[in-house]
C-alpha positions in Angstrom: 48.1 143.2 89.3 50.3 141.0 91.1 48.3 138.0 89.4 48.8 139.8 85.7 52.6 140.3 86.4 52.4 136.6 87.4 51.1 135.9 83.9 53.1 138.7 81.8 56.3 136.8 83.1 55.0 132.9 82.3 54.7 134.8 78.9 57.8 136.3 79.0 59.8 133.0 80.2 58.6 130.9 77.8 57.9 133.0 74.7 53.9 133.4 74.6 53.7 136.3 71.5 50.5 138.5 71.5 49.2 139.5 68.6 46.4 141.4 69.0 43.8 139.6 71.8 45.1 136.5 70.7 48.4 134.3 72.2 50.9 132.2 69.9 53.4 129.5 70.9 55.5 130.1 68.1 52.7 129.5 65.1 50.4 127.8 67.6 47.2 129.7 68.8 46.9 129.0 72.5 43.6 130.1 74.7 43.6 132.3 77.6 42.3 129.1 79.4 45.7 127.2 78.5 47.7 129.8 79.9 45.4 130.2 83.1 45.8 126.5 83.7 49.3 126.3 83.2 49.9 128.6 86.0 47.0 128.4 88.4 45.5 131.6 87.2 41.9 132.3 86.0 41.1 132.9 82.5 40.1 136.4 82.8 43.1 137.4 84.4 44.8 136.4 81.3 42.7 138.4 79.3 43.3 141.5 81.7 47.0 141.0 81.5 46.9 140.6 77.7 44.8 143.9 77.1 46.8 145.6 79.6 50.0 144.1 77.5 47.6 145.9 74.4 47.0 149.2 75.5 50.8 149.6 76.5 52.8 150.3 73.4 56.0 149.7 74.8 55.4 145.9 76.6 52.8 145.5 73.6 56.3 145.9 70.9 58.1 143.6 73.3 55.5 140.8 73.8 54.3 141.0 70.4 58.1 139.6 69.2 58.3 136.9 71.7 59.6 133.6 70.3 60.3 130.1 72.4 63.8 129.2 72.7 64.7 125.7 73.0 65.8 125.3 76.8 68.3 122.3 76.9 69.0 122.1 80.6 66.5 119.4 81.1 67.7 116.9 78.8 71.7 117.5 79.0 72.3 115.2 81.2 70.5 112.4 78.8 72.2 113.8 75.6 75.5 113.1 77.6 76.0 116.9 78.0 76.9 118.9 80.9 75.1 121.9 82.6 77.3 124.7 84.4 75.0 126.9 87.1 76.6 130.2 87.7 74.8 132.5 90.1 76.1 135.9 89.7 76.8 138.5 91.9 75.9 141.6 89.7 73.7 140.5 87.0 74.2 143.2 84.8 77.9 143.3 84.8 79.3 143.8 81.3 81.9 141.1 80.6 81.1 137.9 82.8 79.7 135.9 80.0 83.0 136.6 78.1 85.6 136.0 80.9 83.2 132.7 81.9 83.3 131.7 78.2 86.9 132.5 77.7 87.8 130.6 81.1 86.1 127.3 79.2 87.6 127.8 76.3 91.0 128.0 78.0 90.2 124.6 79.3 89.0 123.2 75.8 85.0 122.9 77.1 83.4 123.5 74.3 80.1 125.3 74.5 76.8 124.1 73.2 74.1 126.7 74.9 74.5 129.8 77.0 71.5 130.7 79.2 70.0 133.4 80.9 66.2 133.1 82.1 64.3 136.4 80.9 63.1 137.0 84.3 66.2 135.5 86.8 69.2 137.0 85.4 71.3 136.6 88.0 71.2 132.7 87.2 73.3 131.9 84.0 73.2 128.0 82.7 75.6 127.0 80.7 75.1 123.7 78.4 78.2 121.7 77.6 79.1 119.3 74.6 80.3 116.8 77.8 80.1 116.1 81.1 82.2 118.8 83.3 85.4 117.7 85.1 85.9 119.0 88.8 88.8 121.0 87.9 86.3 123.3 85.4 84.1 124.0 88.3 87.7 125.3 90.6 88.6 127.7 88.0 85.2 128.9 87.2 84.9 130.0 91.0 88.0 132.4 90.1 86.4 134.5 87.3 84.9 138.1 88.7 81.4 138.4 89.1 80.7 134.8 89.8 79.3 134.2 93.4 78.5 130.3 93.0 79.2 127.6 90.8 77.1 124.0 90.7 76.4 121.6 88.1 72.8 121.0 87.3 71.6 117.2 87.7 
């Protein structure tokens, strides 16, 4: 089961949708072999994962609706944007994103995207329209529930 969990996590992270026994990245059909190769697992483990998801009504309801999303983090620097990495103390605390974005708005920082990986919710990535000045990082450290602040480079 650990290998199946890794495959399910990967599918969730990148937005691979399941329809019956088939896998899709948006409208592009991808094989079990391709998924296995991407994460170093055998295609039979991928097939077993697909079967496990298909048999579980709740899981299938989730995995049959997944869609890939545009991740701007890695190319932000090339576009002249900034990326703030925020490590949270309590990932499920209500209002944290609101407090952070309000603070950024007060400092006239325009946000292009906020992203919390589906399977690593203690990290929040905020992509801004411009590079981040140092005073912004200092100000964000005082926001409730923020453990650490770093620039993504």
